[in-house]
N, C-alpha and C positions, 0 to 999 in steps of 0.2 A: 623291353618293359610294355605291358598292354596299355590301350587307351582305355580312357573313361568311357566310351562309346562300347566297347569290348564288353566291361563289366558290367555296364547299366542291360544292356543286350544279355548276357549269357546267365546274369542274376536276377533277371525280368525286374530290374527296380523301376519305380515308379515315383513321380514327384512326390517330396513329402511338404506339408503344410508349411516347416521352418526353414525350407529351402533344402537344397540338394535332393539327392535321390535315395531312395530307401526300399526294404523289404522286409518281412519277419521272417526270421531263420528259424526259430526254435520257440516254443512254449510249453513250459512243463506239463505234463498230464495231470499231475497231482495239485492239489490245492492246499489253502489255508482259508477257512471259516471265518466271517467277518469278526465272531465273538473272541478267534484268537490274535486278531490284528488290532493294530491303535486306533483310537477314535478317529484320526483323520482319513481313514478310508471307509467309505459308503457300504461296500459290498465285498463279499470274498475276492481272494485272488490267486491265481496260480500262484506257484511258489517262482517262477521265474519267466523271462521272456527276452530273445536277444533279437536284433536287427544288423543287416548289412545296412550302412549308410555311406553313401559318396558325395563328395563335393568336389567340383571340378571349375576351375579359372575363378569367376568373381562371385560362385555361390558362397553363401555363409548359412549358418544354421541360427537363426534369429533367437535373442535373448528369450530365454523361456526357464522354468523350474518343475521340478517334479516332487511329488509326494515320497519317493521312493530314492534310494542310491542308485546311481547307475556307473557302471564302467565302461570307458571308451578302450578298443583295442585298435592298436592301428596294423593293417595287413599288407598295403601297398601305395606306391606314390610317395607324393612330398609329404611333409608333416605338417602339422595342422595346431593353430593356437587355438587354445580353449581360453576365454576371458570369465574369470568368477567374481560375481558380486557376492559376499556374505554380509550376514546380518550384522548391524551396526556399522556398515559402511565399507568393510574392508574388500581389497581388489587384488588378486591374484591371477597371473599368467600363467598356463600349464602348456608343455609343449608335448605333443603327442606325437611321437615317431621313434626313428631307429637309431640317430646319432647322439649315442649316449654322453660321449665326449663332450656335446654342445648343448647339455641340460635336458634331452630329449629323453622321453621314457615309452615305452609300447602300450603301457596300460595306464591309465589316468581315472582316479575316482572322482564322480561329482557329488556331493553331498547333498541329502533331500533337503530342499527348501532352498538353496542357493541358487541364484540366479547365473545362468552361463550361456554362452553363444561360442562360436567356433567360425572360423577362417583359415583358408589355406596361408601358409607361408609363402609360396611362389603362386601369383595369382595366373601362371602359364601352364599349371600344370593341374594334377587332380590328387585324389586321397581317398583309398578304398579304407573305411574303417567298420569298425562293430561296436554296438552297444548293447549291453546286459544289464536288465534292471530286475531286480528282487525287493519284494514281491513285485510280479509281474506288471507291466505298463498296462495303463487303460487311458484312454482318452480322457475321462474325467480327474484324473491324477495331474494333467498337464495344465500350465498356464502361460501364457505369452507376456513378455515384458514389455509394458508400453513406453515408448520413449517421455513421455511427459512425467511419468511416475517415477520411472527409474532416474531421470534428471534430476527429480525432486531429492531424491533419498542418496544418490550418488553423483552429485554435481561436479566432482573432481574427476570423473571418468566421462565427461562429456563425448571426447572424440571417439570412444569405443561404443559407446551408446548410440550415438548418432549413426554409427557405421552398422551396428546388429540390432537396434532396438525396432520394432514396429511402431508405425504412427498411431495405430489405432488407440 
């Protein structure tokens, strides 16, 4: 099995603002006009975009949400736990990986508007994943989950919010 360093170097991954490492892999050449999109978008978008995303050791993907649905794909390494906070206080744990007998799946969907964050199941390893967003990702569609606000809305999830929320 390859190392995290191998994938970071070969795929030219850089640090991601939410944690881990990433690089955009694909972005569709065609797009959708603003008038054809829901009001939550401020401008037109490409049909889709995708990135490589790698977590290693104690790296996390901090709680955040998007205006678009996102599909995570597992490529290499250990499994990833995705913590999802839904409207109305709901919580679910999704397991991204290849051990189907133990509840993992190689693809998971994050619903637009849900808060989610990720961490490795085995902190001594790494996971190379990919994320596909449609319509395509734009930073203006991204929002970090602040610990203080998430704790007010989801007090029963204090432990995971303390691990994956940002302080600001």
